[in-house]
N, C-alpha and C positions, 0 to 999 in steps of 0.2 A: 551694352553692357559699360562697365567703368571704363573711362577714357583711356586711362593708364592702368594695365594690371598691376595689383599690388606685390609687393617683393615679398619673398617668403624668407623667414628667419628660421634658422636651425640651430638646436641645441649644440650640436657637435663644433659649431663654428665659434663658439663664445672665445673671447679673448678680453683680457681686461682692459681698461680704460689707460691711456698712455700718461695720465696725470691724476695725482690725489688732489683733492680739495681741503685745504687746510681751514678755511672760514669762509663764510658768504655774508656780506652786509647788502640789504635790500632797503630801498626807500620806495614808497609808493605814494604818488601825489594823484589821489582818486578824482575820477571824473567821468561820468557815464559814457561818453563818445572818445575820450582823449585822455585816459590815465597815462601818466608817466611812471615808468619803473626803471629805477636807476640800481644798477648791480655793482658790487665791487667783490671780486672773487679771488681768493688767494689760492694760486696752483703750484704744485710742485711735480716735477718727473717722478713717474711711478716707477721704482726700481724692478716690479714684477711685470712690467709690461715690455713688449718688443716692438710694439706699433706706436710710434709718437705722433701719429696725425693729430692735429689738435682740430677737433671738430665739435662745435656746439649745437644742439638740438635748437630750433627754433621755427615756430610756425605760426602764421598769421601777424607777425611782428613787424613793426615799422621802425627801423634802426634809425635813430637819430645820432649817435656818435658811439665810438668805440675807442678805448685806450689800452694800452699796455705798459705799465709802471708810468703813467702819467702821459706819454707821449701817443698822440693820435695815431691810429692805424685805419687803413681801408681793407676789411675782410673780404672775401669772396662770399656773396650771400646767395642762397637759393631758396626756394619754398620749404625746404627741410631743415636748414639751419646755415652755418657760417663757419669757414675755415679760414686760418690766416698763420702767418710764420710766428714762432714763440721762441722766446730764449731756451737755452738748455739748462737754465737754473730756475729755482723758484721766481714767480712773477705774480702781478697782481692785474687781472683783466677786468676793466670796467666797460659797462655798456648801458647806454640809455635809449629805450625803446618806447613805443606808444602803442596803447591796444585799447580797444573800444568794447568794454564789459557789457554795456546795454545791447550790442548788436550779436552777443555771442549765445545763440541759441541751442548749440550743442551742449550746453552745461559741462564743458570742460574747460580747466584753466581758470581765469577770474571772469565771472559773469554777474549778472543782476536777476535778483528775483523780488518783484514787488517793492523795489526802491532799495534793496539791501543787496550789498556787494557779498559775494560768496566764492570761495574756491572748491575745484574738485580736481585734484592732481593726479589720482590713481586712474589708469596706469601710466598714461603719458600726456598728462595736462599741464603740466609745470612748464613744458617747451612753448605753450601758448602765452606765457607770462614773460619769460625773459629768455635770453641764450644761456644754455647751461648743459652739461652732460646728463641728460634726462635717463638715468638708468639706476637700478636700485643698488647697484654696487658701489656707487660713488656716495660716500656719507660725509657729511660735514655739520659743524655747528653753524647756527644761523643768528644773526641780529637783524631785526626789522624795525623800520620806522614807518609809521602810516600817518598821511597828513590829508585830513578832511575836517570838515564842520560837523560831521555826524556825530552823534553822542557817545556811540559804542565802537571802539576800534580795537580788535581782538588778533591775535596771532598765536603761534607757537610758544610754549615755553613759560617763563616767568615774566610777569609784568616789571617794565623799567620806568624811566621818567615818562611823566605825562604832563601836557601843558595844554593851553587853548589851541585846538586845531590840530593836535598831533597826539601820537602815543608811541611807545617803543617796547619791544617785546625781545627777550633773549633766550634762546634754547640752549642750554648747554650740553645737551645730549646729541651726539652725531647722529644725523638722520638723512637718508635718501631725499631726493626732490619730491618724490611722490607723497611724501608726509607733509608736505608744507601746507599751511592753510592760513587764511585772512579771512575775516568777517568785517563788516563796518555797516551800522545801520541804526535805526530808531527801533531799540529793544528794551525790554525789561526782563529782570531775571529773579527766579526764585533761588536763594542763597541757602548754603548750609555749610558746615564744618565736618571734617572727618580726621580723627586722630589715628595715625598708624600704630601698629604695634610697638614701634620703636618710638613712639611719643610725638611724631612730627606732625605739625598742623597742616591739613590741606584745606583750601578754600574751594567750595563747590559752587558752580553756577550753572543753571540751565537757562539758557537765553531764549526768548520767544517775542514774537510780534504782540504789540499791546492788544489786549483782549484775550490772550491765551494763557495768562498766568495761572489761571484755574485749573488748567490741564497739566501742570507740571509736578504735583505732589508725588505721583506715583514714579516718575522718572527719577527724581532725587534720591528716593527711598531705594529704587533698584540699584542705582550706582552705589551707594553705601553698602548693600547687601553683596554687590559684586566685589568690591574693594575687600570687605572682611573676609569673604569665601576665599579670594585669590591668596590672602595672606594666610588662612587657615589650612588650606588644601595643598597649595603648590608653594607656599613660602615666599610669595611676591609682593613686595611693598610698592606703594607708588612712590614716585621719585622727583615730583616737581611740588611747588608751592601752591600751585592752584590747577584745577581740573574745571574745564569749560566745555560745555555742550550747547550747540546752537540748533534750533529747528528751523528748517528751509522748507520752503512749499515745493520749489522746483529743484528737483534732485532725481539723478537717473537711478540711483541704487537706493539700498535702505538706509546706509549710514557708512561714515567713513572715520578711520581710527586715528586721524592726523594727531601726532604728539601733543597731548595737553589741551588740544582743541578739537573735540570731536564734532562732525557735523552731521545731522541727521535729517533725513527726510521727515517732515512733519508727522507723516503716518506712523513713523516708527519711534515716537517719543512722546507725542501728546496725548493725554487720556483723561476721560472723567466718566463716571457712571452713565450720565445722560447721552454721551456721545460715542462710547466706546464698548465693545463687546469684551466677553470674558477671554476670548481668543486674542483680541487686540491687546489686552493686559498682559498676557503671558508672552505674546510676541514681543511686546516692548520690553518686558523684563530680561527676555533672552538677547535681544539684540543690543540694549545698553552692556549687558555683560560681555557679549561677544566684542563689542568694540573695545571695552575698558581690558579686556585680557589680552587684546592685541598689544597693549603697552610693552609686554614682555614677549609675546610670541607673535612677532610682526614688527615691532617699532626697536626695541633694545635689540633683538635678534630679527633680522630681516632676510630677505631672500636675495640671493647672490644675482639672479636674473629672472624674467618672468616665466621661465619654463619651471621654476621652483615655486610657483605660486600657492601649491597645495601644502608647502611647507609651513606657510603661515595660516592659510585659510582651513586646510583640513584640520590642523592640530588645534586651530582656536574653535572651529565648529565643535570638534569633540569636547572640548573644555566647556564650551557654553552648554552642550547637552548634558554634561555632569552637573553642572551648576542649575539647570532647570530640574533634573531628577532629584538632586537634593532640596530644592525648594518646594517641589510640588509632589508627584507620584512617579516614581521611578519607573514601574512597568507601564503606567500610561504613555510617559515620555517615550520609552523604548518602542512600544508599538506604533506611536504617532510618527516617530523618525521612520519605522520600516514602511509605513503607509506612504509618507513622503518620498522616500528612496524609490519605490516602486512606481510611483506616479510620476516622478521626474528624471530620476537618473536611469533607471532601467530602459525606458524608451529610447534615451540619448545613447547608452551602450549599445543597444541592439539595432541602431538605425544608421543613416549616412552621417551623422554629426559624431558617431563615436570616436573617442581618443582616450590614450591613457591618462592615468592620473597625472602623471608628468609627460606632458605633451613633447613630441619630437621637433615639431616645426609649427608655425603659425604665420598668418599674414597681417591679421589685426588682433592685437593681444586682448582687446576689449570682449572678443567673441570667445575667450576662454575663461570667463568668470561663469564656470557652468557647474551643475549639479554634480558632474564627475569629479571636478576639482574640489568642490566644497563638501559635498555630502559624502561620494565615495572616499574622498581623502579622508574624511572622519572615521569612517568605517575601517580603514586601513590602520589607522591610529588605535581604534579599539580592539582590531584583532591582535595587534602587536602587544597590546597591554594584557590581553588575555593569554597570550603565549607565554610572557615572561613572568606574569605574576603582578599583584598590586605593588608590594614592596620592591621589586626589580624596577617596575616602572617609575616609581618614586626616586629611586636611587639614579636612574639614568636621566630624569628630568633636571634633577640638582646638577648633575655632570654637565649636561647640556647649558643650562643658565651659566654656569662657571666657565665652562670652556670657551663659549661663544658670545658672551655678552659684548656688544658694539660691533657684531661683525656681520656680514652678508653670506649667507650659508646655503648649502646644497642639501639634497635628499641623501647625498653619500655622507655629509658631516653628520646629519641626524641617525642615521643607522649605524654609523661608527661609535656613536655615543652609546648605542644600546648594546653593541658588540662589546665595547670595553667594560661597560658596567654589568654585563651578564655572563659574558664568555660565549654567548652564542654565535654561530656564523648565520648571517641573515642574507646570504648572496641569493638564495632562492626565494627568500620573502620579498625582495627587492622586485621581483617580476610584477607585484602588485602596482608599482609605479610605472612600469614600461609597457605593461600589456593592457589592451583595451579589452573591451567586451565583459559580458557577466557570464562567469562559469556556471555550468550546470553540473548538478551533483545528483546521481542516481544511486538507489540504494536496494540492496536484495538482503532478505533476512533467511537465515538457516538455523534450525533448531534439531540437533542430534544429540541423543543421550541426554545429557544435563547442559551440553555446551549449546550456547546461543552466539551466532556470529553475524555480524553486520559486514557487508561488502560494499564499499563504495567506489564509485567510479565518476571522476571528473573530466569534463571537456568543456572548452570554451570555442563557441562558432566564430568562423573567419570576421573580422572586422575590416574596414578601409584600411588598406595599407598593412594588413596583418593576416596573412592567410593561414600561418602555422602558429599554433599555441603549445607552450610548454605547460606541465603540470605546477600548479601553485601550491604554496602552503595553506592549507585549511584548517582553522581551529574549528572542530564540529563538537559542540556541546550537547551530550546525549544522558538520558536519564531512562530507566525501565521501570515499569508498572506491572505487577502481576495482575491475575484475572479479577482480583478483588478490589483493584484500584490502589493498592497500597504500593509505595515506591520502594522497590527492592534494590535498585542502583540508584543513588542520588546523582546529581549533575556531574558528570566526567567529562573532562576535554579530551577528546581524541584528537591527535595532530596528524593529518594526512599530508603526503608530501609527494606521492606517487600518483601516476595517472588511475590506478586501480590498487585498493589496500583494503585488508580485512582485518576486524578486531573482534575478538573472542571473549565473551563473559562466560567463565565456568560455573558449575553448581548452579545452575538455574532449575529449581523443581518442576517448573513449568513454563511453557512457552511465554514470555513476556511481550507486552506492548511498548513498542519504543517510542519515547518522546524525543523527536530529532531536531537539531539545530535550535536547541534551547536559546532563548535570548537573542535570536537571530545570530549567531556567534560568527557567521561570515556572510558577506553579501552575494549571496549565489541564488540560484534557482533550483530548488530542491524538487526532484523527481522521484516519489514515492508512492508504489501502487498499494497504497493501505486501502484497505476495504472501508466502506462507509460505516460498517459496525466498530470499527477501531477508531475510526475519527470521532464518532459520536461518543465512543468510551473515552477518548482524550478530552473532549469537551466538557464532559461531565467530571472527569477525576484528575486530569493533569495538574501537578502542582506549580508548574512553570508559567505565568501567566501570558507570556507571548506564545507559548506553544499551545496553551488552551486557545487563545484568540485564534492561532493560525488554523487549529483544527476547526473551529467554526467557520473561518473565512474559506477553507477547502472544501467543506460541505456546501456552502452557499455558491461557490464557484461551480462545483459538480452540477448542483441543481440548475443553476443558470445556463451552463453550457447545454445541459439535457434538453431544457426547455428551449433554446435556440434551435438546435439541430434536430430535436426529435419532437418538439412541440409537447413535450410532457409537461404534467401538471407540477407545481411546485412541491419539494421533498417535505411530506408532513412530518416524518421522524426528526429531520433536522429542524423544523419550526417548533416542534414540542420540546426537543432538548435544549434549544436556545431560550425557549420560554422559561424553563425550569431555572436556568442560569440566570436570565434577566431580571426574574422575581426574587431571587435570593438576597435579603436585605444585608446579609452579611458582607456582600461584595461591595467594592468601592463603586458608587454610581458612575464616575466617569469611565471606570473600566466596562461597566454594563453598556454604557452609552456606545462605546467602542464596538463591543460586540454585535450591537444592533446595527452597525454600518455595513453595507455591501460592498464587494469588489467594485472598483469604478469601472465605467462602461469602456475607458480606455484598456484597462488592464484585460477585460474579457475580449477585447479586439485583439490584443496581442496573444492570448492565450489561443485564440481560435485560428489566428495567423500561424503559429508555431505548429498547430495541427494539420496545417495545409489546408486550411478552410478559409475562403475569402470572407472576412467580416462585413456583416450587414449592420450599419449603425442604427437603422429603425427597428431591425428585429432584437439587436441588444437592448435598445431602450425599451421596447414592449415587455421583453424578458424580466428586466429589473423592476417594471412598475408592476408586472403580474406578481412576481414574488412579494413586492411590498404590500399589494393589496391582499393577498394571502395571509401575510403575517397579521395585518391589522384584522382581518376577519378571524383568524384563529385565536387571536390575543384579545378579542372584543372583551371577553369578561375581566381581564387583569388591567387593561389600559387606565380605568379610572383610578384604581388604587395607586398604580405607577405614577400618574400625574400627581396626585395628592402626596405620595413620597418626594417627589422632586420639588415640591413647593418650598421656597425659602421664605420664612417669615421674619428673620432679623435684617436690620438694615444692610443695605447692599455692600458686599466685599468681594473682591476679585481673587480671593485666595482659593486654595485647591478644593476645600470642602464645598463652599456654596457653586463653585464652578462647574464641580462634578454634577451637583443635583441639577443645576440648570441644562447641561448638556444632556442628561438624561431626560429632563422634561422636554427638551426640543426634538430628541428623537422619538418620543411619545407623541408629541403634537403631530409630527409628520405622519404617524399612522391613523392617529385620530381624524386628521383632515380627510384621509381616505375613505372614512365612514361617515362623516357629518358633512363633507362638502366645504368646511371651513368655518364652521360656526364656533367652535372651541378657539380657533386661530384668530377669529375676529374679535372674540371676547377679550383674548389676551393681549391683542394689539390695543385695543381700546383702553385697557387698564393697566398697561406696563408702565412701570415706574424706572426702568434702564434699558439702555440699548440692547443689552442682550436678548430680553424678553420681547422687545419691540421688534427686532430684526428677525428672530426666529419666527414669530408670528407672521410677519410680512411675507418671510420666504415661504412658509406654508401656503399663504393664500396665492402668491405667484405660481406655485407649483399645480395648485388647484385651479388656476386661470380665473381666480376670484379675487384678484387685488385691486381692481381699478379705483376703487374709492380709498383704500388704505394708502396706496401710491400717491394719490393726490393729496391726501392728509399728511403723509410723511414729507413731501416736497414742500408743502406750504410750511410745516413747522421748521424744515432744516434747510431751507434754500440759502440761508446765509453761512452755513458752515461747510467749508469745501470738502473736509474729510468725511462728514457724514453724506453728503451728496455723491461721493465716490460710492459709497455703499448702495446708495439708491440706483445709480446707474448701473452698478454691477449686478445686483440681485435680480433685477427683473430682465436680464440677458442670460445670465448663468443659469438660473432656476426655471427659465421659460420653456413651454412646450416646443420640442425641437423645430417643428414645423414653422414656428413663428419667429423663432430666434433670430434668423438673419433679417428679417423684415423690421422687427423692432429694433434691433441694431442699427439699421440704416436710419430709422426714424429718430433715435436718440441722438445720432450725429448732428441732425438739424436742431437740436434743444440749444437755446441761447446759453445754455451753462457748459455746454461741452466745448471746453477748451482743449483742443488737441495738442496744443504746445506744451501742456503740462503733462508730464509723464505719469503721475497717479491718475489723471482723468482718463489719458488713452489707454493705461493698462486696465483701468475699471470697465471700459467698454470693450476694447477689442480682445483683452485678457478674458474677460467674461464669455465672449463669443467664442474663443478658442476651447474655453472650458466646459462649452455646452456640447458633448461629443455629437450627438445625433443632428444637433443643429450646426454646428460647424461644417460636418460633412452631409449636408442636406444634398440630395441626389441631384438637385439642378445646378449646383456648384456655386449658388448664391453666397454661402458662408466663405468660400475661397475667394470669390471675387471682390466683395466688400473688404475683407481683410488687406487683400493684395494692394487695393486702390489706397488704402489709407497708410500702408508701410511705404509704398512710393512716395506719397506726400510727406510723411514724417521723415523719410530718409533724406530730405533736402534740408531739413532744420536740424534733425538729432539724429545721426546715423547709429550711435549707440544703442539708444532705446528701440529704434527701429529693428535693427538685426537681431537683437535678443528676442523681440516679439515674432520675428519670422520663424523661430524654431516651432511654432505651432504647426509647421507643414512637415515636419521631420519623419512623420509616418505615413505620408501620403501614397507611397508604394504598395502599402498592404490591402488597399481597398479594390473595387470591381473596375473594370476597364473603364466605364463612363466617368466615375469619379477620379480616376487617375488622370484620364485625359484632360479634365477640367482644372485639377490641381496643378498639371504640368504646364497648362497654358497660363496660368497665372503667375506661375514661378518663371517661367520664359519671359512673359512680359516684364516682369521685374528685372530679370538679368539683362535683357537687352536695352533697358532704358539709358539714354545718354546721361553721363555724367552721375552714375550710381555710386555710391560710397563704397570705400573699400569694404568696410565692415559689411554691408549687405552683400557686395558681389562675392565675398568669401563664403558667407553663409548660404546663399542660394546656390553658387557653384557647387557646394559640397552637396547640397541637398538633391541637386539634379545630375550629380555624379560625372 
């Protein structure tokens, strides 16, 4: 394993840094192998600190010189930083270091991507640029000078003097080092202007490599929509003269919110109808909004320490979800968020990687950029908003911005704002931040006389380090329908605070059918022993879109589990009820497409595991395929009309209306392919005039194992477009028949275009293998073996991306003895590898227990 065990950091041990930073001056003399960074930092003793040890973080730096108030000093230097004696009064520390961006394959700090200089400093990358107290609670203003012959030289803040071979930037807003950014390269920009509601002019630029300018229009428009929405909904204006976005090919994350200079993975900002799908357009719109919204929830107000990461990420994910709901379909967005939460966060919460929304400790902070921090963190914000109401939420947010602007805050600060604004005691609600695991909510119904009573019980299973769980505050949205399908009690929010609690609805003339957890009002697993008839009734009549979708999902899940365990035929009543809904032209096509989707194979494996049944990935795959074949056969008569209804005759637009139609058409095409062997998909592929239609047809052909010619044609056409080729790599693994998925993966690693050092390409291949449930868990262990081999290789170059990809193994203990043995052997080989990174050692160690 790792040569030196990583040190554990604990929330309880937090102490403020001994010195404040009043201002930072940086000069960069760029060179691929010998960049000089000259820092001039004004320090002052921190009156709030008790420890005055002067320690500056620094890694992989070659120190040339160091001075204090102009006098040369000889600090004690280790591979983690430097220490030295300093005055008890304000002083200026100067250092000159040399770094090698071209050799920085970890993509943290200052590195190079296709000849362009780029930075990524969150969480702890700035320490690879110069010596500095690299922690989020140290905030300062920055002035930056960049010296290079490259034509575009960018940093945070507002532009200053520029001359031949140099440019200067000044950021007037105090920020932590993790928000520092620098970009230099041969770039061109799509430019625009935004006028704030107070009349200030903001110059907007989206910088790209030459040849990508035609993919920038959507990004600029999404940015302007985000800026206007944040003014209208949250009252937040932008605060600099310029807002720059840069697209970078080599990037570990989706994007980064650096103040005034957002850096984006190319896949998260570049879009055109020829090369991007509707899903790409929606994702780009959301990510641009997310990073822009960070300007206030993350930049102007940041987190005191990395344990508070959810304070900026959970809140900003919640805000970008609100934005997408407003821009598109709120019900479809909510259901999509629930699907993603169950696919990513629930398995994390229920396995060896479980941790609270605010962790108590970590070894490598990069490993806690997780679905729990982001998505569950957003759900916690949503619950808080439901509990206090829309008006109180707005009042609390205004107070938050007023009280904490320019500060580095904690969850306690956040909750105190809501307590002061609403008068509520949120001590129990705070458990959502400290308890890990997904609560399970069971319910019993009782109807006596005219009183209808719902009794709820909540339990949270033990998780690593937390055996005992206390009751949570659960907002449970409930509606009641009478036997005719009329809503007799509209959506009512029940607030549960005990382990068991009953709520009575009087004067019910007949026993109602409950619609529970409307809008997915709390991130829990709902155990409700409703009959198939009641679920079918809700599928037909429920007025809440989420609950209607969940009723269909529950019927599908029950049919699939019965097929797996008892070899039963697919539920005909469910298929007929769903058919009536899907063919209803009054319903949103996007909603109908979601109704046609089935529970994921991973979700079914978890359900079986919770029932005490060892899941068989092959049996799960066959059950899903059997249900889809039955759906296609039973709907044979309506599929042509549905396909025609989904056809779009207008010029392509990635808006909600057209995207919804194409989503419905893609779902229909998947069923048609099971009837015609791919004839309709082949015709669509040959005639497609946009990437959405082309890729959905290609996917249908891959599923049918009839895509050889189409894959070759696709590669020939798009071999010069790196982002489209990521799609080509991924789709033929993700949708491959499971028995061939590992072999196809290994073959594609031999393809000349498989650049495994590029995070997007690595994720396209290895992430797609992990996403092919039965393929990854193939009985002979081939899926485990190939992923383990490549994780080991990537760990030497890019530990951050490798460690995140290792989470594919987090559910390994729920399978049969032979699969467990093969998965464990792979993990143990990784763990025992000499020189394993701290990132990977922590992840694998936790999964091995």
